[in-house]
N, CA, C, O and the ligand as a Tripos MOL2 file, in Angstrom:
@<TRIPOS>MOLECULE
protein
  257   255    65     0     0
PROTEIN
NO_CHARGES

@<TRIPOS>ATOM
      1 N           0.8460   -1.1950    0.0000 N.3       1 MET1
      2 CA          0.0000    0.0000    0.0000 C.3       1 MET1
      3 C           0.8870    1.2520    0.0000 C.2       1 MET1
      4 O           1.8190    1.3580    0.7970 O.2       1 MET1
      5 N           0.5950    2.1750   -0.8780 N.am      2 SER2
      6 CA          1.4130    3.3840   -0.9590 C.3       2 SER2
      7 C           1.0030    4.3670    0.1350 C.2       2 SER2
      8 O          -0.0600    4.2350    0.7430 O.2       2 SER2
      9 N           1.8590    5.3450    0.3700 N.am      3 ASP3
     10 CA          1.5340    6.3590    1.3650 C.3       3 ASP3
     11 C           0.2850    7.1380    0.9770 C.2       3 ASP3
     12 O          -0.4510    7.6230    1.8360 O.2       3 ASP3
     13 N           0.0570    7.2520   -0.3300 N.am      4 GLU4
     14 CA         -1.0590    8.0410   -0.8000 C.3       4 GLU4
     15 C          -2.3950    7.4760   -0.3340 C.2       4 GLU4
     16 O          -3.3480    8.2210   -0.1060 O.2       4 GLU4
     17 N          -2.4580    6.1690   -0.1940 N.am      5 THR5
     18 CA         -3.7180    5.5480    0.1830 C.3       5 THR5
     19 C          -3.7010    4.9950    1.6060 C.2       5 THR5
     20 O          -4.6160    4.2730    2.0050 O.2       5 THR5
     21 N          -2.6790    5.3260    2.3570 N.am      6 LYS6
     22 CA         -2.6000    4.8100    3.7180 C.3       6 LYS6
     23 C          -3.5900    5.5350    4.6250 C.2       6 LYS6
     24 O          -3.6360    6.7650    4.6470 O.2       6 LYS6
     25 N          -4.3630    4.7840    5.3550 N.am      7 LEU7
     26 CA         -5.3270    5.3670    6.2730 C.3       7 LEU7
     27 C          -4.7280    5.4660    7.6580 C.2       7 LEU7
     28 O          -4.1720    4.4990    8.1800 O.2       7 LEU7
     29 N          -4.8470    6.6380    8.2450 N.am      8 LEU8
     30 CA         -4.3900    6.8010    9.6190 C.3       8 LEU8
     31 C          -5.4150    6.1680   10.5490 C.2       8 LEU8
     32 O          -6.5770    6.0120   10.1730 O.2       8 LEU8
     33 N          -4.9980    5.7990   11.7640 N.am      9 PRO9
     34 CA         -5.9680    5.2730   12.7310 C.3       9 PRO9
     35 C          -7.0120    6.3250   13.0720 C.2       9 PRO9
     36 O          -6.8020    7.5180   12.8510 O.2       9 PRO9
     37 N          -8.1170    5.8830   13.6020 N.am     10 CYS10
     38 CA         -9.1940    6.7890   13.9920 C.3      10 CYS10
     39 C          -8.6810    7.8600   14.9550 C.2      10 CYS10
     40 O          -8.0130    7.5360   15.9360 O.2      10 CYS10
     41 N          -8.9910    9.1500   14.6820 N.am     11 PRO11
     42 CA         -8.5250   10.2190   15.5690 C.3      11 PRO11
     43 C          -9.2710   10.2530   16.9000 C.2      11 PRO11
     44 O          -8.8370   10.9240   17.8360 O.2      11 PRO11
     45 N         -10.3710    9.5460   16.9890 N.am     12 PHE12
     46 CA        -11.1820    9.5700   18.2050 C.3      12 PHE12
     47 C         -10.8720    8.4090   19.1420 C.2      12 PHE12
     48 O         -10.7830    8.5890   20.3570 O.2      12 PHE12
     49 N         -10.7080    7.2210   18.5730 N.am     13 CYS13
     50 CA        -10.5010    6.0500   19.4240 C.3      13 CYS13
     51 C          -9.2460    5.2640   19.0600 C.2      13 CYS13
     52 O          -8.8730    4.3310   19.7720 O.2      13 CYS13
     53 N          -8.5910    5.6320   17.9580 N.am     14 GLY14
     54 CA         -7.3880    4.9020   17.5560 C.3      14 GLY14
     55 C          -7.6730    3.5960   16.8500 C.2      14 GLY14
     56 O          -6.7660    2.8010   16.6040 O.2      14 GLY14
     57 N          -8.9420    3.3740   16.5230 N.am     15 GLY15
     58 CA         -9.3470    2.1350   15.8730 C.3      15 GLY15
     59 C          -8.9340    2.0730   14.4210 C.2      15 GLY15
     60 O          -8.4650    3.0540   13.8430 O.2      15 GLY15
     61 N          -9.1190    0.8980   13.8420 N.am     16 LYS16
     62 CA         -8.7670    0.6780   12.4380 C.3      16 LYS16
     63 C          -9.8170    1.3110   11.5330 C.2      16 LYS16
     64 O         -11.0180    1.1480   11.7470 O.2      16 LYS16
     65 N          -9.3490    2.0340   10.5220 N.am     17 ALA17
     66 CA        -10.2550    2.6680    9.5700 C.3      17 ALA17
     67 C         -10.2430    1.8990    8.2600 C.2      17 ALA17
     68 O          -9.2220    1.3290    7.8750 O.2      17 ALA17
     69 N         -11.3690    1.8870    7.5840 N.am     18 VAL18
     70 CA        -11.4820    1.2170    6.2900 C.3      18 VAL18
     71 C         -12.1860    2.1340    5.3000 C.2      18 VAL18
     72 O         -12.9370    3.0320    5.6820 O.2      18 VAL18
     73 N         -11.9260    1.8870    4.0220 N.am     19 VAL19
     74 CA        -12.6780    2.5700    2.9800 C.3      19 VAL19
     75 C         -13.9470    1.7760    2.7490 C.2      19 VAL19
     76 O         -13.8960    0.5850    2.4400 O.2      19 VAL19
     77 N         -15.0690    2.4240    2.8970 N.am     20 HIS20
     78 CA        -16.3630    1.7590    2.8110 C.3      20 HIS20
     79 C         -17.1140    2.2830    1.5870 C.2      20 HIS20
     80 O         -17.2790    3.4920    1.4210 O.2      20 HIS20
     81 N         -17.5600    1.3800    0.7500 N.am     21 VAL21
     82 CA        -18.2750    1.7690   -0.4620 C.3      21 VAL21
     83 C         -19.7190    1.3050   -0.3710 C.2      21 VAL21
     84 O         -19.9930    0.1110   -0.2480 O.2      21 VAL21
     85 N         -20.6460    2.2640   -0.4310 N.am     22 ASN22
     86 CA        -22.0650    1.9290   -0.4000 C.3      22 ASN22
     87 C         -22.8340    3.1020   -0.9850 C.2      22 ASN22
     88 O         -23.1730    4.0400   -0.2650 O.2      22 ASN22
     89 N         -23.1130    3.0610   -2.2800 N.am     23 GLU23
     90 CA        -23.7140    4.1810   -2.9870 C.3      23 GLU23
     91 C         -22.8740    5.4280   -2.8070 C.2      23 GLU23
     92 O         -23.3900    6.5200   -2.5650 O.2      23 GLU23
     93 N         -21.5780    5.2450   -2.9300 N.am     24 GLY24
     94 CA        -20.6230    6.3040   -2.6620 C.3      24 GLY24
     95 C         -19.5050    5.7080   -1.8370 C.2      24 GLY24
     96 O         -19.5080    4.5100   -1.5520 O.2      24 GLY24
     97 N         -18.5730    6.5170   -1.4620 N.am     25 VAL25
     98 CA        -17.4570    5.9960   -0.6940 C.3      25 VAL25
     99 C         -17.1650    6.9200    0.4840 C.2      25 VAL25
    100 O         -17.2390    8.1430    0.3680 O.2      25 VAL25
    101 N         -16.8330    6.3130    1.6110 N.am     26 CYS26
    102 CA        -16.4370    7.0950    2.7660 C.3      26 CYS26
    103 C         -15.3770    6.2940    3.5060 C.2      26 CYS26
    104 O         -15.1570    5.1190    3.2130 O.2      26 CYS26
    105 N         -14.7270    6.9320    4.4600 N.am     27 VAL27
    106 CA        -13.8260    6.2230    5.3550 C.3      27 VAL27
    107 C         -14.5260    6.1140    6.6890 C.2      27 VAL27
    108 O         -15.0540    7.0980    7.2070 O.2      27 VAL27
    109 N         -14.5280    4.9170    7.2440 N.am     28 ILE28
    110 CA        -15.2500    4.6990    8.4910 C.3      28 ILE28
    111 C         -14.3800    3.9280    9.4750 C.2      28 ILE28
    112 O         -13.6210    3.0380    9.0890 O.2      28 ILE28
    113 N         -14.5000    4.2780   10.7390 N.am     29 CYS29
    114 CA        -13.7750    3.5690   11.7920 C.3      29 CYS29
    115 C         -14.5290    2.2950   12.1270 C.2      29 CYS29
    116 O         -15.7330    2.3270   12.3810 O.2      29 CYS29
    117 N         -13.8160    1.1660   12.1270 N.am     30 THR30
    118 CA        -14.4900   -0.1030   12.3950 C.3      30 THR30
    119 C         -14.8220   -0.2750   13.8760 C.2      30 THR30
    120 O         -15.5500   -1.1940   14.2520 O.2      30 THR30
    121 N         -14.2890    0.6080   14.7070 N.am     31 ASN31
    122 CA        -14.5340    0.4870   16.1470 C.3      31 ASN31
    123 C         -15.6690    1.3890   16.6250 C.2      31 ASN31
    124 O         -16.6360    0.9170   17.2230 O.2      31 ASN31
    125 N         -15.5460    2.6940   16.3570 N.am     32 CYS32
    126 CA        -16.5510    3.6300   16.8780 C.3      32 CYS32
    127 C         -17.4900    4.1500   15.7950 C.2      32 CYS32
    128 O         -18.4260    4.8930   16.0920 O.2      32 CYS32
    129 N         -17.2460    3.7630   14.5320 N.am     33 GLU33
    130 CA        -18.1170    4.1080   13.4120 C.3      33 GLU33
    131 C         -18.1550    5.5890   13.0970 C.2      33 GLU33
    132 O         -19.0760    6.0440   12.4190 O.2      33 GLU33
    133 N         -17.1800    6.3580   13.5700 N.am     34 SER34
    134 CA        -17.0780    7.7300   13.0760 C.3      34 SER34
    135 C         -16.6380    7.6600   11.6260 C.2      34 SER34
    136 O         -15.9020    6.7550   11.2350 O.2      34 SER34
    137 N         -17.0890    8.6170   10.8330 N.am     35 ARG35
    138 CA        -16.8670    8.5150    9.3980 C.3      35 ARG35
    139 C         -16.7280    9.8820    8.7470 C.2      35 ARG35
    140 O         -17.0770   10.9180    9.3130 O.2      35 ARG35
    141 N         -16.1970    9.8320    7.5210 N.am     36 THR36
    142 CA        -16.1520   11.0430    6.7050 C.3      36 THR36
    143 C         -17.4830   11.1760    5.9730 C.2      36 THR36
    144 O         -18.3450   10.3010    6.0550 O.2      36 THR36
    145 N         -17.6300   12.2760    5.2620 N.am     37 ILE37
    146 CA        -18.7900   12.4100    4.3980 C.3      37 ILE37
    147 C         -18.7260   11.3710    3.2880 C.2      37 ILE37
    148 O         -17.6580   10.8340    2.9940 O.2      37 ILE37
    149 N         -19.8390   11.0950    2.6890 N.am     38 ASN38
    150 CA        -19.9380   10.1440    1.5890 C.3      38 ASN38
    151 C         -19.7260   10.8640    0.2590 C.2      38 ASN38
    152 O         -20.3940   11.8590   -0.0210 O.2      38 ASN38
    153 N         -18.8080   10.3720   -0.5520 N.am     39 LEU39
    154 CA        -18.5730   10.9740   -1.8610 C.3      39 LEU39
    155 C         -18.8210    9.9540   -2.9550 C.2      39 LEU39
    156 O         -18.6770    8.7490   -2.7460 O.2      39 LEU39
    157 N         -19.1910   10.4480   -4.1130 N.am     40 ILE40
    158 CA        -19.3240    9.5820   -5.2810 C.3      40 ILE40
    159 C         -18.4620   10.1330   -6.4140 C.2      40 ILE40
    160 O         -18.2380   11.3390   -6.5170 O.2      40 ILE40
    161 N         -17.9890    9.2310   -7.2530 N.am     41 ASP41
    162 CA        -17.2970    9.6540   -8.4620 C.3      41 ASP41
    163 C         -18.3310   10.1710   -9.4540 C.2      41 ASP41
    164 O         -19.4620    9.6860   -9.4920 O.2      41 ASP41
    165 N         -17.9420   11.1460  -10.2450 N.am     42 GLY42
    166 CA        -18.8780   11.7140  -11.2000 C.3      42 GLY42
    167 C         -18.1920   12.0630  -12.4920 C.2      42 GLY42
    168 O         -17.1940   11.4570  -12.8820 O.2      42 GLY42
    169 N         -18.7490   13.0470  -13.1400 N.am     43 ARG43
    170 CA        -18.1470   13.4970  -14.3850 C.3      43 ARG43
    171 C         -17.8780   14.9870  -14.2880 C.2      43 ARG43
    172 O         -18.6960   15.7410  -13.7600 O.2      43 ARG43
    173 N         -16.7510   15.4020  -14.7890 N.am     44 GLY44
    174 CA        -16.4210   16.8140  -14.8110 C.3      44 GLY44
    175 C         -15.8070   17.1660  -16.1440 C.2      44 GLY44
    176 O         -14.9120   16.4650  -16.6180 O.2      44 GLY44
    177 N         -16.2690   18.2350  -16.7570 N.am     45 ASN45
    178 CA        -15.7510   18.6680  -18.0570 C.3      45 ASN45
    179 C         -15.8420   17.5530  -19.0970 C.2      45 ASN45
    180 O         -14.9660   17.4150  -19.9510 O.2      45 ASN45
    181 N         -16.9130   16.7610  -19.0150 N.am     46 GLY46
    182 CA        -17.1120   15.7150  -20.0080 C.3      46 GLY46
    183 C         -16.2820   14.4730  -19.7860 C.2      46 GLY46
    184 O         -16.3150   13.5500  -20.6000 O.2      46 GLY46
    185 N         -15.5360   14.4360  -18.6940 N.am     47 ARG47
    186 CA        -14.7020   13.2710  -18.4370 C.3      47 ARG47
    187 C         -15.1070   12.6320  -17.1110 C.2      47 ARG47
    188 O         -15.5330   13.3120  -16.1770 O.2      47 ARG47
    189 N         -14.9650   11.3340  -17.0550 N.am     48 TYR48
    190 CA        -15.2190   10.6620  -15.7950 C.3      48 TYR48
    191 C         -14.1110   10.9770  -14.8130 C.2      48 TYR48
    192 O         -12.9380   11.0560  -15.1780 O.2      48 TYR48
    193 N         -14.4900   11.1520  -13.5920 N.am     49 THR49
    194 CA        -13.4960   11.3900  -12.5570 C.3      49 THR49
    195 C         -13.4660   10.1870  -11.6300 C.2      49 THR49
    196 O         -14.4630    9.4810  -11.4820 O.2      49 THR49
    197 N         -12.3300    9.9580  -11.0140 N.am     50 GLY50
    198 CA        -12.2040    8.8070  -10.1330 C.3      50 GLY50
    199 C         -11.5510    9.1720   -8.8310 C.2      50 GLY50
    200 O         -10.8560    8.3530   -8.2290 O.2      50 GLY50
    201 N         -11.7630   10.3950   -8.3850 N.am     51 GLY51
    202 CA        -11.0230   10.8740   -7.2230 C.3      51 GLY51
    203 C         -11.7340   10.7320   -5.8960 C.2      51 GLY51
    204 O         -11.2100   11.1770   -4.8740 O.2      51 GLY51
    205 N         -12.9240   10.1210   -5.8750 N.am     52 ALA52
    206 CA        -13.7100   10.0970   -4.6440 C.3      52 ALA52
    207 C         -12.9880    9.3390   -3.5240 C.2      52 ALA52
    208 O         -12.9690    9.7920   -2.3800 O.2      52 ALA52
    209 N         -12.4010    8.1990   -3.8490 N.am     53 ILE53
    210 CA        -11.7230    7.4150   -2.8180 C.3      53 ILE53
    211 C         -10.5280    8.1850   -2.2680 C.2      53 ILE53
    212 O         -10.3280    8.2530   -1.0560 O.2      53 ILE53
    213 N          -9.7380    8.7620   -3.1660 N.am     54 LYS54
    214 CA         -8.5800    9.5350   -2.7270 C.3      54 LYS54
    215 C          -9.0290   10.7160   -1.8640 C.2      54 LYS54
    216 O          -8.3850   11.0500   -0.8690 O.2      54 LYS54
    217 N         -10.1380   11.3410   -2.2570 N.am     55 SER55
    218 CA        -10.6240   12.5010   -1.5220 C.3      55 SER55
    219 C         -11.0570   12.1520   -0.1050 C.2      55 SER55
    220 O         -10.7370   12.8760    0.8380 O.2      55 SER55
    221 N         -11.7780   11.0540    0.0520 N.am     56 VAL56
    222 CA        -12.2330   10.7160    1.4040 C.3      56 VAL56
    223 C         -11.0580   10.2710    2.2790 C.2      56 VAL56
    224 O         -11.0540   10.5090    3.4870 O.2      56 VAL56
    225 N         -10.0600    9.6240    1.6630 N.am     57 ILE57
    226 CA         -8.8760    9.2400    2.4320 C.3      57 ILE57
    227 C          -8.1400   10.4840    2.9120 C.2      57 ILE57
    228 O          -7.6910   10.5480    4.0570 O.2      57 ILE57
    229 N          -8.0190   11.4760    2.0260 N.am     58 GLU58
    230 CA         -7.3520   12.7220    2.4240 C.3      58 GLU58
    231 C          -8.1390   13.4280    3.5360 C.2      58 GLU58
    232 O          -7.5530   13.9540    4.4820 O.2      58 GLU58
    233 N          -9.4650   13.4310    3.4110 N.am     59 LYS59
    234 CA        -10.2930   14.0640    4.4430 C.3      59 LYS59
    235 C         -10.1090   13.3600    5.7910 C.2      59 LYS59
    236 O          -9.9880   14.0020    6.8340 O.2      59 LYS59
    237 N         -10.0910   12.0430    5.7430 N.am     60 TRP60
    238 CA         -9.9190   11.2760    6.9780 C.3      60 TRP60
    239 C          -8.5670   11.5700    7.6170 C.2      60 TRP60
    240 O          -8.4750   11.8180    8.8190 O.2      60 TRP60
    241 N          -7.5300   11.5380    6.8040 N.am     61 ASN61
    242 CA         -6.1830   11.7050    7.3310 C.3      61 ASN61
    243 C          -5.9330   13.1040    7.8780 C.2      61 ASN61
    244 O          -5.0090   13.3010    8.6670 O.2      61 ASN61
    245 N          -6.7450   14.0820    7.4680 N.am     62 ARG62
    246 CA         -6.5700   15.4570    7.9290 C.3      62 ARG62
    247 C          -7.4390   15.7860    9.1250 C.2      62 ARG62
    248 O          -7.3470   16.8800    9.6820 O.2      62 ARG62
    249 N          -8.2800   14.8460    9.5210 N.am     63 ARG63
    250 CA         -9.1860   15.1360   10.6510 C.3      63 ARG63
    251 C          -8.4020   15.2720   11.9410 C.2      63 ARG63
    252 O          -7.3810   14.6160   12.1490 O.2      63 ARG63
    253 N          -8.9060   16.1370   12.7940 N.am     64 ILE64
    254 CA         -8.2740   16.3130   14.1010 C.3      64 ILE64
    255 C          -9.2210   15.7910   15.1730 C.2      64 ILE64
    256 O          -8.8950   15.8370   16.3600 O.2      64 ILE64
    257 ZN        -12.9270    5.2990   16.0800 Zn       65 ZN65
@<TRIPOS>BOND
     1     1     2 1
     2     2     3 1
     3     3     4 2
     4     3     5 am
     5     5     6 1
     6     6     7 1
     7     7     8 2
     8     7     9 am
     9     9    10 1
    10    10    11 1
    11    11    12 2
    12    11    13 am
    13    13    14 1
    14    14    15 1
    15    15    16 2
    16    15    17 am
    17    17    18 1
    18    18    19 1
    19    19    20 2
    20    19    21 am
    21    21    22 1
    22    22    23 1
    23    23    24 2
    24    23    25 am
    25    25    26 1
    26    26    27 1
    27    27    28 2
    28    27    29 am
    29    29    30 1
    30    30    31 1
    31    31    32 2
    32    31    33 am
    33    33    34 1
    34    34    35 1
    35    35    36 2
    36    35    37 am
    37    37    38 1
    38    38    39 1
    39    39    40 2
    40    39    41 am
    41    41    42 1
    42    42    43 1
    43    43    44 2
    44    43    45 am
    45    45    46 1
    46    46    47 1
    47    47    48 2
    48    47    49 am
    49    49    50 1
    50    50    51 1
    51    51    52 2
    52    51    53 am
    53    53    54 1
    54    54    55 1
    55    55    56 2
    56    55    57 am
    57    57    58 1
    58    58    59 1
    59    59    60 2
    60    59    61 am
    61    61    62 1
    62    62    63 1
    63    63    64 2
    64    63    65 am
    65    65    66 1
    66    66    67 1
    67    67    68 2
    68    67    69 am
    69    69    70 1
    70    70    71 1
    71    71    72 2
    72    71    73 am
    73    73    74 1
    74    74    75 1
    75    75    76 2
    76    75    77 am
    77    77    78 1
    78    78    79 1
    79    79    80 2
    80    79    81 am
    81    81    82 1
    82    82    83 1
    83    83    84 2
    84    83    85 am
    85    85    86 1
    86    86    87 1
    87    87    88 2
    88    87    89 am
    89    89    90 1
    90    90    91 1
    91    91    92 2
    92    91    93 am
    93    93    94 1
    94    94    95 1
    95    95    96 2
    96    95    97 am
    97    97    98 1
    98    98    99 1
    99    99   100 2
   100    99   101 am
   101   101   102 1
   102   102   103 1
   103   103   104 2
   104   103   105 am
   105   105   106 1
   106   106   107 1
   107   107   108 2
   108   107   109 am
   109   109   110 1
   110   110   111 1
   111   111   112 2
   112   111   113 am
   113   113   114 1
   114   114   115 1
   115   115   116 2
   116   115   117 am
   117   117   118 1
   118   118   119 1
   119   119   120 2
   120   119   121 am
   121   121   122 1
   122   122   123 1
   123   123   124 2
   124   123   125 am
   125   125   126 1
   126   126   127 1
   127   127   128 2
   128   127   129 am
   129   129   130 1
   130   130   131 1
   131   131   132 2
   132   131   133 am
   133   133   134 1
   134   134   135 1
   135   135   136 2
   136   135   137 am
   137   137   138 1
   138   138   139 1
   139   139   140 2
   140   139   141 am
   141   141   142 1
   142   142   143 1
   143   143   144 2
   144   143   145 am
   145   145   146 1
   146   146   147 1
   147   147   148 2
   148   147   149 am
   149   149   150 1
   150   150   151 1
   151   151   152 2
   152   151   153 am
   153   153   154 1
   154   154   155 1
   155   155   156 2
   156   155   157 am
   157   157   158 1
   158   158   159 1
   159   159   160 2
   160   159   161 am
   161   161   162 1
   162   162   163 1
   163   163   164 2
   164   163   165 am
   165   165   166 1
   166   166   167 1
   167   167   168 2
   168   167   169 am
   169   169   170 1
   170   170   171 1
   171   171   172 2
   172   171   173 am
   173   173   174 1
   174   174   175 1
   175   175   176 2
   176   175   177 am
   177   177   178 1
   178   178   179 1
   179   179   180 2
   180   179   181 am
   181   181   182 1
   182   182   183 1
   183   183   184 2
   184   183   185 am
   185   185   186 1
   186   186   187 1
   187   187   188 2
   188   187   189 am
   189   189   190 1
   190   190   191 1
   191   191   192 2
   192   191   193 am
   193   193   194 1
   194   194   195 1
   195   195   196 2
   196   195   197 am
   197   197   198 1
   198   198   199 1
   199   199   200 2
   200   199   201 am
   201   201   202 1
   202   202   203 1
   203   203   204 2
   204   203   205 am
   205   205   206 1
   206   206   207 1
   207   207   208 2
   208   207   209 am
   209   209   210 1
   210   210   211 1
   211   211   212 2
   212   211   213 am
   213   213   214 1
   214   214   215 1
   215   215   216 2
   216   215   217 am
   217   217   218 1
   218   218   219 1
   219   219   220 2
   220   219   221 am
   221   221   222 1
   222   222   223 1
   223   223   224 2
   224   223   225 am
   225   225   226 1
   226   226   227 1
   227   227   228 2
   228   227   229 am
   229   229   230 1
   230   230   231 1
   231   231   232 2
   232   231   233 am
   233   233   234 1
   234   234   235 1
   235   235   236 2
   236   235   237 am
   237   237   238 1
   238   238   239 1
   239   239   240 2
   240   239   241 am
   241   241   242 1
   242   242   243 1
   243   243   244 2
   244   243   245 am
   245   245   246 1
   246   246   247 1
   247   247   248 2
   248   247   249 am
   249   249   250 1
   250   250   251 1
   251   251   252 2
   252   251   253 am
   253   253   254 1
   254   254   255 1
   255   255   256 2
@<TRIPOS>SUBSTRUCTURE
     1 MET1         2 RESIDUE 1 A MET
     2 SER2         6 RESIDUE 1 A SER
     3 ASP3        10 RESIDUE 1 A ASP
     4 GLU4        14 RESIDUE 1 A GLU
     5 THR5        18 RESIDUE 1 A THR
     6 LYS6        22 RESIDUE 1 A LYS
     7 LEU7        26 RESIDUE 1 A LEU
     8 LEU8        30 RESIDUE 1 A LEU
     9 PRO9        34 RESIDUE 1 A PRO
    10 CYS10       38 RESIDUE 1 A CYS
    11 PRO11       42 RESIDUE 1 A PRO
    12 PHE12       46 RESIDUE 1 A PHE
    13 CYS13       50 RESIDUE 1 A CYS
    14 GLY14       54 RESIDUE 1 A GLY
    15 GLY15       58 RESIDUE 1 A GLY
    16 LYS16       62 RESIDUE 1 A LYS
    17 ALA17       66 RESIDUE 1 A ALA
    18 VAL18       70 RESIDUE 1 A VAL
    19 VAL19       74 RESIDUE 1 A VAL
    20 HIS20       78 RESIDUE 1 A HIS
    21 VAL21       82 RESIDUE 1 A VAL
    22 ASN22       86 RESIDUE 1 A ASN
    23 GLU23       90 RESIDUE 1 A GLU
    24 GLY24       94 RESIDUE 1 A GLY
    25 VAL25       98 RESIDUE 1 A VAL
    26 CYS26      102 RESIDUE 1 A CYS
    27 VAL27      106 RESIDUE 1 A VAL
    28 ILE28      110 RESIDUE 1 A ILE
    29 CYS29      114 RESIDUE 1 A CYS
    30 THR30      118 RESIDUE 1 A THR
    31 ASN31      122 RESIDUE 1 A ASN
    32 CYS32      126 RESIDUE 1 A CYS
    33 GLU33      130 RESIDUE 1 A GLU
    34 SER34      134 RESIDUE 1 A SER
    35 ARG35      138 RESIDUE 1 A ARG
    36 THR36      142 RESIDUE 1 A THR
    37 ILE37      146 RESIDUE 1 A ILE
    38 ASN38      150 RESIDUE 1 A ASN
    39 LEU39      154 RESIDUE 1 A LEU
    40 ILE40      158 RESIDUE 1 A ILE
    41 ASP41      162 RESIDUE 1 A ASP
    42 GLY42      166 RESIDUE 1 A GLY
    43 ARG43      170 RESIDUE 1 A ARG
    44 GLY44      174 RESIDUE 1 A GLY
    45 ASN45      178 RESIDUE 1 A ASN
    46 GLY46      182 RESIDUE 1 A GLY
    47 ARG47      186 RESIDUE 1 A ARG
    48 TYR48      190 RESIDUE 1 A TYR
    49 THR49      194 RESIDUE 1 A THR
    50 GLY50      198 RESIDUE 1 A GLY
    51 GLY51      202 RESIDUE 1 A GLY
    52 ALA52      206 RESIDUE 1 A ALA
    53 ILE53      210 RESIDUE 1 A ILE
    54 LYS54      214 RESIDUE 1 A LYS
    55 SER55      218 RESIDUE 1 A SER
    56 VAL56      222 RESIDUE 1 A VAL
    57 ILE57      226 RESIDUE 1 A ILE
    58 GLU58      230 RESIDUE 1 A GLU
    59 LYS59      234 RESIDUE 1 A LYS
    60 TRP60      238 RESIDUE 1 A TRP
    61 ASN61      242 RESIDUE 1 A ASN
    62 ARG62      246 RESIDUE 1 A ARG
    63 ARG63      250 RESIDUE 1 A ARG
    64 ILE64      254 RESIDUE 1 A ILE
    65 ZN65       257 GROUP 0 **** ****
């Protein structure tokens, strides 16, 4: 796993975090179930985008 996709432990309980996909993607703590917002991949400027997973991982890793 590269550093780009590495998930930090939960900032609240230190639990293991996973990328969860369910009509969108979010990062969720498997212990306390705190989570990021849900994002979906879409289209921008006529092109498909695939940044939703990377975005939620970045949001998770930046949480305080
Ligand atoms: Zn947690």
